[in-house]
Structure formats: C-alpha cells, structure tokens
VEXDREN-2710 file (C-alpha; in Angstrom, 1 decimal):
% VEXDREN-2710
k/r/px/py/pz
1/MET/-8.3/-21.2/-9.4
2/ARG/-4.7/-20.5/-10.2
3/VAL/-3.6/-17.0/-9.3
4/VAL/-0.3/-15.1/-9.5
5/VAL/0.9/-12.5/-6.9
6/THR/3.8/-10.3/-8.0
7/GLY/5.7/-8.6/-5.2
8/ALA/4.5/-11.6/-3.2
9/ALA/7.1/-11.3/-0.4
10/GLY/6.5/-7.6/-0.1
11/PHE/4.1/-5.8/2.2
12/ILE/0.8/-5.7/0.4
13/GLY/1.7/-8.8/-1.8
14/SER/2.3/-11.1/1.2
15/ASN/-0.9/-10.0/2.9
16/LEU/-2.7/-10.8/-0.3
17/VAL/-1.2/-14.2/-0.4
18/HIS/-2.3/-14.9/3.2
19/GLY/-5.7/-13.4/2.4
20/LEU/-6.2/-15.7/-0.6
21/ASN/-5.2/-18.7/1.4
22/ALA/-7.8/-17.7/4.1
23/ILE/-10.6/-18.0/1.5
24/GLY/-9.4/-21.4/0.3
25/ILE/-7.2/-20.4/-2.7
26/ASP/-3.9/-22.2/-2.4
27/ASP/-2.9/-22.5/-6.1
28/VAL/-0.9/-19.3/-5.7
29/ILE/2.3/-18.6/-7.7
30/ALA/4.5/-16.2/-5.9
31/VAL/6.7/-13.8/-7.8
32/ASP/9.4/-11.6/-6.3
33/ASP/13.1/-10.7/-6.1
34/LEU/14.5/-12.2/-2.9
35/THR/17.9/-10.6/-3.3
36/GLU/16.9/-9.2/0.1
37/GLY/16.6/-12.7/1.6
38/PRO/14.9/-11.9/4.9
39/LYS/11.7/-10.9/3.1
40/TYR/10.9/-14.6/2.8
41/ARG/9.6/-14.4/6.4
42/ASN/6.5/-12.6/5.1
43/LEU/5.5/-15.8/3.3
44/LEU/6.0/-18.2/6.2
45/GLY/2.9/-20.2/6.7
46/ALA/1.5/-19.4/3.3
47/GLN/0.4/-22.1/0.9
48/LEU/2.1/-21.7/-2.6
49/SER/2.0/-23.8/-5.7
50/ASP/5.2/-22.3/-7.1
51/TYR/7.7/-19.4/-6.8
52/PHE/9.5/-17.5/-9.6
53/ASP/12.0/-14.8/-9.5
54/LYS/10.6/-11.7/-11.2
55/ASP/13.1/-11.9/-14.1
56/GLU/12.1/-15.4/-14.9
57/PHE/8.3/-15.0/-14.4
58/TYR/7.5/-12.2/-17.0
59/PRO/8.8/-13.9/-20.1
60/ARG/7.5/-17.3/-19.1
61/PHE/4.1/-15.9/-18.4
62/ALA/4.0/-14.1/-21.8
63/ARG/5.0/-17.5/-23.5
64/ARG/2.0/-19.1/-21.7
65/GLU/4.2/-21.6/-19.8
66/LEU/2.4/-21.4/-16.5
67/GLY/-0.8/-23.0/-17.4
68/LYS/-4.2/-21.3/-17.2
69/VAL/-3.8/-18.3/-14.8
70/ALA/-7.2/-16.8/-13.8
71/VAL/-5.9/-13.7/-12.1
72/VAL/-2.7/-11.7/-11.6
73/PHE/-2.5/-9.5/-8.5
74/HIS/0.3/-7.2/-9.6
75/GLN/1.9/-5.7/-6.6
76/GLY/5.6/-5.8/-7.7
77/ALA/7.1/-2.3/-8.1
78/CYS/9.7/0.0/-6.8
79/SER/7.8/2.0/-4.2
80/ASP/10.6/4.2/-2.9
81/THR/9.3/7.8/-3.4
82/MET/12.8/9.1/-2.9
83/GLU/14.3/7.1/-5.8
84/HIS/15.5/9.5/-8.4
85/ASN/16.6/7.1/-11.1
86/GLY/13.8/7.7/-13.6
87/ARG/15.1/5.2/-16.1
88/PHE/15.0/2.4/-13.5
89/MET/11.6/3.5/-12.2
90/LEU/9.9/3.6/-15.6
91/GLU/11.4/0.3/-16.7
92/ASN/10.4/-1.4/-13.4
93/ASN/7.0/0.2/-12.8
94/TYR/5.8/1.2/-16.2
95/ARG/7.3/-1.0/-18.9
96/ARG/7.0/-4.3/-17.0
97/SER/3.4/-3.5/-16.1
98/LYS/2.5/-2.7/-19.7
99/GLU/4.0/-6.0/-20.9
100/LEU/2.0/-7.8/-18.2
101/LEU/-1.2/-6.1/-19.3
102/ASP/-0.6/-7.1/-22.9
103/ALA/0.2/-10.7/-21.9
104/SER/-2.8/-10.9/-19.6
105/GLN/-5.3/-9.6/-22.2
106/ALA/-3.9/-12.0/-24.8
107/GLN/-4.6/-15.0/-22.4
108/GLY/-7.9/-13.8/-21.0
109/THR/-6.3/-13.4/-17.5
110/ARG/-7.7/-10.8/-15.1
111/LEU/-5.3/-8.2/-13.8
112/LEU/-5.7/-6.4/-10.5
113/TYR/-2.7/-4.1/-10.0
114/ALA/-1.2/-1.6/-7.5
115/SER/-1.4/2.1/-8.5
116/SER/-0.8/4.8/-6.0
117/ALA/-2.2/8.0/-4.5
118/ALA/1.2/9.5/-5.4
119/THR/-0.4/10.1/-8.9
120/TYR/-2.2/13.1/-7.3
121/GLY/1.0/14.6/-5.9
122/GLY/0.4/18.3/-5.3
123/SER/-3.3/18.2/-5.9
124/ALA/-5.9/19.2/-3.3
125/THR/-8.5/16.9/-4.8
126/PHE/-8.1/13.1/-4.9
127/LYS/-10.6/12.0/-7.5
128/GLU/-9.7/9.6/-10.4
129/GLU/-9.7/12.3/-13.1
130/PRO/-6.8/13.6/-15.1
131/GLN/-7.1/17.3/-14.0
132/TYR/-6.3/16.3/-10.4
133/GLU/-3.2/14.2/-11.2
134/GLN/0.0/16.2/-10.4
135/PRO/2.7/13.7/-9.3
136/LEU/5.6/15.2/-7.3
137/ASN/8.2/12.5/-8.1
138/VAL/9.1/10.0/-10.7
139/TYR/7.5/7.2/-8.7
140/GLY/4.1/8.9/-8.9
141/TYR/4.7/9.6/-12.6
142/SER/5.5/6.0/-13.4
143/LYS/2.2/4.9/-11.8
144/LEU/0.3/7.6/-13.6
145/LEU/1.8/6.6/-17.0
146/PHE/0.6/3.0/-16.6
147/ASP/-2.8/4.2/-15.3
148/ASN/-3.2/6.2/-18.6
149/ILE/-2.4/3.1/-20.7
150/VAL/-5.1/1.2/-18.8
151/ARG/-7.6/4.0/-19.4
152/ARG/-7.0/3.8/-23.1
153/ALA/-7.4/0.0/-23.0
154/LEU/-10.5/-0.3/-20.8
155/PRO/-13.2/0.2/-23.5
156/GLU/-11.9/-2.9/-25.3
157/VAL/-10.5/-5.2/-22.6
158/ARG/-11.3/-8.9/-22.8
159/SER/-10.9/-9.6/-19.1
160/GLN/-11.1/-7.6/-15.9
161/VAL/-8.5/-4.9/-15.3
162/VAL/-8.5/-3.0/-12.0
163/GLY/-6.0/-0.4/-10.7
164/PHE/-6.0/0.5/-7.0
165/ARG/-4.6/3.9/-6.0
166/TYR/-3.4/2.9/-2.6
167/PHE/-3.2/5.8/0.0
168/ASN/-1.1/5.5/3.1
169/VAL/-1.2/1.7/3.9
170/TYR/0.0/0.4/7.2
171/GLY/-0.1/-3.0/8.9
172/PRO/1.6/-6.4/9.3
173/ARG/4.6/-7.5/7.2
174/GLU/6.1/-4.1/6.2
175/GLN/9.2/-4.3/8.4
176/HIS/11.5/-4.9/5.4
177/LYS/10.5/-1.5/3.9
178/GLY/13.0/0.5/6.0
179/ARG/12.4/4.2/5.6
180/MET/9.4/3.6/3.4
181/ALA/7.5/1.7/6.1
182/SER/4.4/3.3/7.6
183/VAL/4.5/6.0/10.3
184/ALA/2.7/3.6/12.6
185/TYR/5.6/1.1/12.3
186/HIS/8.3/3.8/12.8
187/HIS/6.4/5.1/15.9
188/PHE/6.2/1.6/17.4
189/LYS/9.9/1.2/17.0
190/GLN/10.7/4.6/18.3
191/PHE/8.6/4.1/21.4
192/ARG/10.1/0.7/22.1
193/ASP/13.6/2.0/21.6
194/LYS/13.4/5.6/23.1
195/GLY/10.1/5.9/25.0
196/GLU/8.9/8.6/22.7
197/VAL/7.7/9.2/19.1
198/SER/8.6/12.1/16.9
199/LEU/6.6/13.9/14.2
200/PHE/7.4/16.7/11.7
201/GLY/6.9/20.2/13.0
202/ALA/5.0/23.0/11.3
203/HIS/5.2/23.2/7.6
204/GLY/3.2/24.5/4.6
205/GLY/0.5/26.1/6.7
206/TYR/0.1/23.1/8.9
207/ASP/0.8/23.2/12.6
208/ALA/3.1/20.5/14.1
209/GLY/1.7/17.1/13.7
210/THR/-1.4/18.2/11.9
211/GLN/-0.4/17.3/8.4
212/SER/-3.1/14.8/7.4
213/ARG/-3.2/11.7/5.3
214/ASP/-5.7/9.0/4.5
215/PHE/-4.3/6.1/6.5
216/VAL/-5.7/2.7/5.5
217/SER/-5.1/-0.7/7.1
218/VAL/-3.6/-3.4/4.9
219/ASP/-6.4/-5.7/6.1
220/ASP/-8.9/-3.4/4.4
221/VAL/-6.7/-3.2/1.2
222/VAL/-6.8/-7.0/1.0
223/ALA/-10.6/-7.0/1.6
224/VAL/-11.1/-4.7/-1.4
225/ASN/-8.9/-6.7/-3.7
226/LEU/-10.8/-9.9/-2.8
227/TRP/-14.1/-8.1/-3.4
228/PHE/-13.0/-7.4/-6.9
229/LEU/-11.9/-11.0/-7.3
230/ASP/-15.5/-11.9/-6.5
231/ASN/-16.8/-9.3/-9.0
232/PRO/-15.0/-10.0/-12.3
233/GLU/-17.4/-7.7/-14.3
234/ARG/-16.0/-4.6/-12.5
235/SER/-13.1/-2.8/-14.1
236/GLY/-11.5/0.6/-13.7
237/ILE/-9.1/2.7/-11.7
238/PHE/-10.2/3.3/-8.1
239/ASN/-8.9/5.1/-5.0
240/LEU/-8.3/2.7/-2.1
241/GLY/-8.3/4.6/1.1
242/THR/-10.7/5.2/3.9
243/GLY/-12.2/8.5/2.7
244/ARG/-10.9/10.1/5.9
245/ALA/-8.0/12.4/6.4
246/GLN/-6.5/12.1/9.9
247/PRO/-3.5/14.0/11.3
248/PHE/-0.2/12.3/12.1
249/ASN/-1.0/13.3/15.7
250/ASP/-3.7/10.6/15.6
251/VAL/-1.2/7.9/14.6
252/ALA/1.2/8.9/17.4
253/LEU/-1.7/9.0/19.9
254/ALA/-2.9/5.6/18.9
255/THR/0.6/4.1/18.9
256/VAL/1.6/5.4/22.3
257/ASN/-1.7/4.4/23.9
258/GLY/-1.5/0.9/22.2
259/CYS/1.9/0.4/23.7
260/ARG/0.8/1.7/27.1
261/ARG/-2.2/-0.7/27.1
262/LEU/0.1/-3.6/26.5
263/ALA/2.1/-2.5/29.5
264/GLY/-1.0/-2.3/31.7
265/GLN/-1.0/1.6/31.7
266/PRO/-4.0/3.8/31.1
267/PRO/-4.5/5.8/27.9
268/LEU/-3.5/9.5/27.7
269/THR/-4.8/12.4/25.7
270/LEU/-2.5/13.9/23.1
271/GLN/-1.8/16.9/25.3
272/GLN/-0.8/14.6/28.2
273/GLN/1.5/12.7/25.8
274/LEU/3.1/16.0/24.7
275/SER/3.5/17.2/28.3
276/ASP/5.1/14.0/29.3
277/GLY/7.5/14.1/26.3
278/LEU/6.0/10.9/24.8
279/VAL/5.3/12.8/21.6
280/THR/7.8/15.3/20.2
281/TYR/8.2/17.3/17.1
282/VAL/11.3/17.7/14.9
283/PRO/12.0/20.4/12.2
284/PHE/10.5/19.6/8.8
285/PRO/13.3/18.1/6.6
286/GLU/14.7/20.4/3.9
287/ALA/15.0/17.4/1.5
288/LEU/11.2/17.0/1.5
289/VAL/10.3/20.6/0.7
290/GLY/8.2/20.7/-2.5
291/LYS/8.0/16.9/-2.6
292/TYR/5.7/16.2/0.3
293/GLN/1.9/15.6/0.4
294/SER/0.7/17.4/3.5
295/TYR/-2.9/16.3/3.0
296/THR/-4.6/13.4/1.3
297/ARG/-8.1/12.0/1.4
298/ALA/-9.5/9.4/-1.0
299/ASP/-12.6/10.3/-2.9
300/LEU/-14.5/7.0/-2.7
301/GLY/-17.3/7.9/-5.1
302/ALA/-16.0/5.7/-7.9
303/LEU/-15.2/2.7/-5.6
304/ARG/-18.6/2.8/-3.9
305/SER/-20.4/3.1/-7.3
306/THR/-19.2/-0.4/-8.1
307/GLY/-21.1/-1.8/-5.1
308/CYS/-18.0/-2.4/-3.1
309/ASP/-19.1/-2.0/0.5
310/VAL/-16.0/-2.8/2.5
311/LYS/-15.9/-0.8/5.7
312/PHE/-12.6/0.8/6.6
313/ALA/-11.0/1.0/10.0
314/ASP/-10.2/4.4/11.4
315/VAL/-6.7/5.1/12.8
316/ALA/-7.6/4.5/16.4
317/SER/-8.9/0.9/15.8
318/GLY/-6.6/0.0/12.9
319/VAL/-3.4/1.1/14.6
320/ALA/-4.4/-0.5/17.9
321/ARG/-4.8/-3.8/16.1
322/TYR/-1.5/-3.3/14.3
323/ILE/0.3/-2.5/17.6
324/ASP/-0.9/-5.8/19.0
325/TRP/0.5/-7.7/16.0
326/LEU/3.9/-5.8/16.2
327/ALA/4.2/-6.5/19.9
328/ALA/3.6/-10.2/19.3
329/GLN/6.3/-10.3/16.7
330/ASN/8.7/-8.2/18.8
331/PRO/8.3/-9.4/22.5
332/THR/10.3/-7.4/25.1
END
C-alpha cells in the first residue's frame, strides 16, 4: 500500500509516519517544507519510499505522476492561531486542500485530513454541526471553509474522505512548533530551566489555572487515524479529542510530578506545588482577550457511532508518558 503524508516532518505528521511503519507500511511518501531544516529529526528512523517538497508534490500528484496512491494523510497546514495574514492562511490551508480533494477523488485515492477544534471558536458546544461553529481567528475559519467543501462533497464521493477536528494535541516530536507547542511541552521546559511552571491567571469567569481544554495524546490521534485506515467505508467529519475537559492545573500537576518522579522525588498535590512555588500564575495576556478558548470538550457521539472504539488517555497518564519521552530526549 502506497500512502502519502503531507506535513510529514511536523508534529502529527511525523507521528503518523512512525505509526504507519509500526503496522508494516513502509511505502510512505513524505511531503513537507524543510526550510526549517531541523524538523528532519522527526523523521529519523522512519522508513520512507520518497520525499517531496510541498510545492513539487501537489502538481505532480494532480498529474498522476506518483503511481497508485491508496491514501493521503493530509496534515500539512499553517497551524499558527496567531497568524493574521488571511490571504496566506486561505491559500495554504483552504485552496491547497481543495485542490488535493479534487485530485484525490479523480484518482480514487482516500483522503484523511486534519481539521481543527478551532472551527468551534467561541462556541460552548463542540458538536460537528454548523450552528456551533464560530471560529475566533482566520486559522479556524480556513479549516471550517474546507470542512464545508467536504460536507458538500460527501454524498457523492468516490473514495473515503475523513476530516479530524483535533483538539489540544500533545506528545512527542512537537519541539519545532515554538510558541504553538503544547502546554505540556512548555511546562517541561519551564520546570527544567526554572524549577517552576506558570499558568494564566483568572480570566473570563475562570479562576487561575482552571481554564479547561480537551487534551489528547498524539498516540491516540494516530490510533484513530489508523482505525479509519482499516475502515475505508467510513467517511465524515469527526471530533478527535478525549471527550473530557481538564483544567490547565491538571497538566501542570502531571508535568511537575512526572519530573519529580524521574528525580526520585515523591508526588505532590496541586496545593503543595502552589505552596512550594512549583506552580505559579501570570496575568492573562491582553493580546489573547477575545481570541482564546477557555473551555473545550469534544462531543464524541459522531466518532463513536462509526464503531471507532479507541480509548483515550487522560492527562495524568498521557502527560506522564510524554514527560518520560521528553526526559529521554533531553537528558540533564
């Protein structure tokens, strides 16, 4: 089986490549933009049959120059929610995705692609229905625009099309994302560098550290993608989170205790960590007012209705596993 992974050197893309290899699929064409060269490290150890720069891949795929491609895992996108250049965002995230959809359908190639929970924006309900979609930034809008194209196409698609609305994904191989890396990653770095982690203070009716998100391990994201690979008759747009909303305090607690465990120290409660100055709060940034999701929780009804039974790790277990990986990559 020949598959393509766009954004293959990125966070979710690289984990997908390694996940495909783990189930015996090594005819993998990687597509990315390695202008930021160090991202190549995410693909070390991976088995690839070819690599294309993104600007070369899309026209060549449309011209059917890559042989019979069974599936495209389309993870390539600008995921910076603070990017304000709408023209760039729509060209990169919407137009390119639409061209890929058209080319995939023309060739009978299955398309599994990355959407985002940012499509919900200011909504308090996270269900895959238009009345709940209120993006707060042009990134979320670019993802919603393509989702709507897919919705129009689904009744007549020739081959599987699946969109995954990723919630707050964390896990290995995200170090290149800088400010857009997960809270768990930043907490690990903060604790290693300063011996403490910081969270946003009270905002929008939430007490300090109690803003809550649906935090999902990248291992579970890969597992869901591979479930749909094994179930080609299932198409649609689905939330991909745990179905749980957990406060940022839980991430800080798990990160600090994970680091303490590796140092041979006993776990502490959140109150003990606060008292010892291991967890601190900073004022909520003015730049994020009106642009910040203080609460997200994936409604998994549609996903579960397909028969997908992947079990999702909670923050305590998922972050603990991630801290072990980070520590192995960053020995003291």
